[in-house]
C-alpha positions as CSV (number, residue, x, y, z in Angstrom):
1,X,0.0,0.0,0.0
2,X,1.4,3.4,-1.0
3,X,1.9,6.2,1.5
4,X,-0.8,8.2,-0.2
5,X,-3.3,5.4,-0.1
6,X,-2.5,4.7,3.5
7,X,-2.9,8.4,4.4
8,X,-6.3,8.6,2.6
9,X,-7.5,5.5,4.4
10,X,-6.5,6.9,7.8
11,X,-8.2,10.2,6.9
12,X,-11.5,8.4,6.0
13,X,-11.3,6.3,9.2
14,X,-10.9,9.5,11.3
15,X,-13.8,11.2,9.5
16,X,-16.0,8.1,10.0
17,X,-15.2,7.9,13.7
18,X,-15.9,11.6,14.1
19,X,-19.2,11.3,12.3
20,X,-20.2,8.3,14.5
21,X,-19.2,10.3,17.7
22,X,-21.1,13.4,16.6
23,X,-24.1,11.2,15.7
24,X,-24.1,9.7,19.2
25,X,-23.8,13.1,20.8
26,X,-26.6,14.4,18.6
27,X,-28.9,11.5,19.5
28,X,-28.2,11.9,23.3
29,X,-28.9,15.7,22.9
30,X,-32.3,15.0,21.3
31,X,-33.0,12.4,24.1
32,X,-32.4,15.0,26.8
33,X,-34.6,17.5,25.0
34,X,-37.3,14.9,24.5
35,X,-37.3,14.0,28.2
36,X,-37.6,17.7,29.1
37,X,-40.5,18.2,26.7
38,X,-42.2,15.1,28.1
39,X,-41.9,16.3,31.7
40,X,-43.1,19.8,30.8
41,X,-45.9,18.4,28.6
42,X,-47.0,16.1,31.4
43,X,-47.2,19.0,33.9
44,X,-49.0,21.2,31.4
45,X,-51.6,18.5,30.5
46,X,-52.2,17.6,34.2
47,X,-52.2,21.2,35.5
48,X,-53.8,23.3,32.8
49,X,-57.3,22.4,34.1
50,X,-56.5,24.0,37.5
51,X,-55.2,27.3,36.1
52,X,-57.7,30.2,36.3
53,X,-57.7,33.8,37.3
54,X,-59.2,32.9,40.7
55,X,-56.5,30.2,41.2
56,X,-53.7,32.6,40.5
57,X,-55.0,35.6,42.4
58,X,-57.2,34.1,45.1
59,X,-56.4,33.3,48.7
60,X,-56.2,29.7,49.9
61,X,-59.0,28.2,51.9
62,X,-59.7,25.0,53.9
63,X,-56.1,24.8,55.1
64,X,-54.8,25.3,51.6
65,X,-56.6,22.3,50.1
66,X,-58.7,24.6,47.9
67,X,-58.9,28.2,46.8
68,X,-56.0,30.2,45.2
69,X,-52.2,30.2,45.5
70,X,-51.5,33.9,45.3
71,X,-49.7,34.1,48.7
72,X,-47.5,31.1,47.7
73,X,-46.6,32.9,44.4
74,X,-45.7,36.1,46.2
75,X,-43.7,34.2,48.8
76,X,-41.8,32.3,46.2
77,X,-40.9,35.5,44.3
78,X,-39.8,37.2,47.6
79,X,-37.6,34.2,48.5
80,X,-36.0,34.0,45.0
81,X,-35.4,37.7,44.8
82,X,-34.1,37.9,48.4
83,X,-31.7,35.0,47.9
84,X,-30.4,36.4,44.6
85,X,-29.9,39.9,46.0
86,X,-27.8,38.3,48.8
87,X,-25.8,35.6,47.0
88,X,-25.1,37.3,43.7
89,X,-23.1,40.3,44.9
90,X,-21.2,38.2,47.5
91,X,-20.5,35.4,45.0
92,X,-19.4,37.7,42.2
93,X,-17.1,39.7,44.5
94,X,-15.7,36.4,45.9
95,X,-15.0,35.1,42.4
96,X,-13.3,38.3,41.5
97,X,-11.0,38.1,44.6
98,X,-10.1,34.5,44.0
99,X,-9.3,34.9,40.3
100,X,-7.9,38.4,40.1
101,X,-6.4,39.2,43.5
102,X,-5.5,36.1,45.4
103,X,-2.3,34.2,44.5
104,X,-2.6,30.6,43.4
105,X,-1.3,29.2,46.6
106,X,-2.6,26.6,49.1
107,X,-5.1,29.1,50.6
108,X,-6.8,29.6,47.3
109,X,-6.8,25.8,46.6
110,X,-8.3,25.2,50.0
111,X,-11.0,27.8,49.3
112,X,-11.9,26.1,46.0
113,X,-12.0,22.7,47.7
114,X,-14.3,24.0,50.4
115,X,-16.5,25.8,47.9
116,X,-16.9,22.6,45.9
117,X,-17.7,20.7,49.1
118,X,-20.2,23.3,50.1
119,X,-22.0,22.9,46.8
120,X,-22.4,19.2,47.4
121,X,-24.0,19.5,50.9
122,X,-27.6,18.3,50.9
123,X,-30.1,21.1,51.1
124,X,-31.7,19.8,54.3
125,X,-28.4,20.5,56.1
126,X,-28.6,24.1,54.9
127,X,-32.1,24.2,56.3
128,X,-31.0,22.9,59.7
129,X,-28.1,25.4,59.7
130,X,-30.4,28.3,58.7
131,X,-32.8,27.4,61.5
132,X,-30.0,27.3,64.1
133,X,-28.3,30.5,63.0
134,X,-30.9,32.8,61.5
135,X,-34.1,31.6,63.2
136,X,-32.8,30.8,66.7
137,X,-29.5,32.5,67.3
138,X,-30.2,35.8,65.5
139,X,-33.9,35.5,66.6
140,X,-35.3,36.3,63.2
141,X,-37.9,33.6,63.6
142,X,-39.6,31.9,60.7
143,X,-39.3,34.8,58.3
144,X,-38.6,35.8,54.7
145,X,-35.2,37.2,55.7
146,X,-34.2,33.9,57.4
147,X,-35.3,31.9,54.4
148,X,-33.6,34.2,51.9
149,X,-30.3,34.0,53.7
150,X,-30.5,30.2,53.9
151,X,-31.3,29.9,50.2
152,X,-28.5,32.4,49.5
153,X,-26.0,30.1,51.2
154,X,-27.3,27.3,49.1
155,X,-26.7,29.3,45.8
156,X,-23.4,31.0,46.8
157,X,-21.0,28.2,45.8
158,X,-22.6,28.0,42.3
159,X,-22.3,31.8,41.8
160,X,-18.7,31.8,43.0
161,X,-17.7,29.0,40.7
162,X,-19.4,30.3,37.6
163,X,-17.9,33.8,38.2
164,X,-14.4,32.4,38.6
165,X,-14.8,30.4,35.4
166,X,-16.1,33.4,33.5
167,X,-13.1,35.5,34.6
168,X,-10.7,32.7,33.7
169,X,-12.1,32.6,30.2
170,X,-10.9,36.2,29.5
171,X,-7.5,36.2,27.9
172,X,-4.7,37.8,30.0
173,X,-3.7,40.0,27.0
174,X,-6.7,42.3,27.8
175,X,-5.5,42.7,31.4
176,X,-1.9,43.4,30.3
177,X,-3.0,45.9,27.6
178,X,-5.2,47.8,30.0
179,X,-2.4,48.0,32.6
180,X,0.1,49.0,30.0
181,X,-2.2,52.0,29.1
182,X,-2.0,53.2,32.7
183,X,-5.2,51.8,34.1
184,X,-5.2,50.5,37.7
185,X,-6.0,46.9,38.5
186,X,-9.4,48.0,39.8
187,X,-10.2,50.0,36.7
188,X,-9.1,47.1,34.5
189,X,-11.4,44.7,36.3
190,X,-14.4,47.1,36.3
191,X,-14.1,48.5,32.8
192,X,-12.5,45.7,30.8
193,X,-12.8,42.3,32.5
194,X,-16.2,42.4,34.0
195,X,-18.1,43.7,30.9
196,X,-16.6,40.9,28.9
197,X,-17.4,38.3,31.6
198,X,-21.0,39.5,32.3
199,X,-22.7,37.0,29.9
200,X,-21.1,34.0,31.6
201,X,-21.5,35.5,35.1
202,X,-25.2,35.8,34.4
203,X,-25.2,32.1,33.6
204,X,-24.5,31.6,37.3
205,X,-27.5,33.8,38.1
206,X,-29.7,31.6,35.9
207,X,-28.5,28.4,37.6
208,X,-28.9,29.9,41.1
209,X,-32.5,30.9,40.3
210,X,-33.3,27.4,39.2
211,X,-31.5,25.9,42.2
212,X,-33.3,27.9,44.9
213,X,-36.8,28.3,43.4
214,X,-37.7,24.6,43.8
215,X,-36.1,23.9,47.2
216,X,-38.4,22.7,50.0
217,X,-36.1,21.5,52.8
218,X,-34.4,24.9,53.5
219,X,-37.6,26.9,53.6
220,X,-39.4,24.2,55.6
221,X,-37.1,25.0,58.6
222,X,-36.8,28.8,58.1
223,X,-39.8,30.4,56.5
224,X,-42.5,28.3,55.0
225,X,-46.1,28.2,56.4
226,X,-48.5,25.6,55.3
227,X,-51.5,27.9,55.3
228,X,-51.8,31.7,55.3
229,X,-54.8,33.7,54.2
230,X,-52.9,37.0,53.9
231,X,-49.8,38.4,52.4
232,X,-46.7,39.1,54.6
233,X,-46.4,42.6,56.0
234,X,-42.6,42.6,56.4
235,X,-39.5,40.5,55.8
236,X,-39.7,39.2,59.4
237,X,-42.9,37.3,58.8
238,X,-43.4,33.7,57.5
239,X,-44.8,33.2,54.1
240,X,-46.2,30.4,51.9
241,X,-44.0,29.1,49.1
242,X,-44.9,27.1,46.0
243,X,-42.6,24.1,46.6
244,X,-43.8,23.6,50.2
245,X,-47.4,24.3,49.3
246,X,-47.1,21.6,46.5
247,X,-45.8,19.1,49.1
248,X,-48.6,19.9,51.6
249,X,-51.5,19.6,49.2
250,X,-50.0,16.5,47.6
251,X,-49.8,14.6,50.9
252,X,-52.5,16.0,53.1
253,X,-55.5,16.7,50.9
254,X,-58.8,15.1,51.8
255,X,-60.2,15.1,48.2
256,X,-57.4,13.1,46.5
257,X,-58.5,14.0,42.9
258,X,-59.0,17.7,43.6
259,X,-55.7,17.8,45.5
260,X,-53.8,16.2,42.6
261,X,-55.3,18.7,40.2
262,X,-54.3,21.6,42.4
263,X,-50.9,20.1,42.9
264,X,-50.3,19.9,39.2
265,X,-51.5,23.4,38.7
266,X,-49.1,24.6,41.5
267,X,-46.3,22.8,39.8
268,X,-47.2,24.4,36.5
269,X,-47.1,27.8,38.0
270,X,-43.7,27.1,39.6
271,X,-42.3,25.9,36.3
272,X,-43.7,29.0,34.6
273,X,-42.1,31.3,37.2
274,X,-38.7,29.6,36.8
275,X,-39.0,29.8,33.0
276,X,-39.9,33.5,33.0
277,X,-37.0,34.2,35.4
278,X,-34.6,32.3,33.1
279,X,-35.8,34.2,30.0
280,X,-35.2,37.5,31.7
281,X,-31.7,36.5,32.8
282,X,-31.0,35.2,29.3
283,X,-32.2,38.5,27.9
284,X,-29.7,40.3,30.2
285,X,-27.0,37.9,29.1
286,X,-27.6,38.6,25.5
287,X,-27.8,42.3,26.1
288,X,-24.3,42.3,27.8
289,X,-23.0,39.9,25.1
290,X,-24.1,42.3,22.3
291,X,-22.5,45.3,24.1
292,X,-19.2,43.4,24.3
293,X,-19.4,42.6,20.6
294,X,-20.2,46.2,19.7
295,X,-17.2,47.4,21.7
């Protein structure tokens, strides 16, 4: 066999293997998407019958087994917004410090290991810690602020990690060029590095919203009430939340069929809230990404 023939055979073999690999990846991707659509479709079909204006804007009755879920919607939005307002600034600043200021020594490696370990702790442990610190020690009681801080601790490792990876993806030549032009390190980070990293940093925001919005165990110990016929008057009051309300009506309803319909409707509303929040965050990511391309 001539060298040219052998080279051509090797090239065709590589292309065939590459096509097979890409085909497998494509099939697996479609399988994941199909599973997602099946789950969403199942929830939509089962829960669409419960959705009405009264269901979305009414107050619960009969211990939450009937009526509307408006307090639970408001409570979920408050908890998600509160946890994001706490975890996102702290997480972004921590990621900036680790990647831009701290030297790559054993201290930074230890911080990274601890951050990874923190992200793998079960959510129920965060709930117990939040109850011990925020509810009992700080005497905030079962309240929105206690639940928000607990959920913020849950989301913090994710925000730190995504921020650090976003900053790592920026080539050092941008930092060196900015410093060579006379900018300080802080000016370089604020005016050059962060604007370029915003799209990937917001990915951490999207993931953290999805993480905290469906948690039940942390809010069970720190904020969630099984039944409230009014909206909270301050951040130091308990509140209903969709994940816990979903659990309650799924396990303690007297009318099983009606409870299931209401549970699926509640799940559909929760999925819709997460979807809308992700769409808003994606819009922000695209906005900052376009600004970077324009500059």
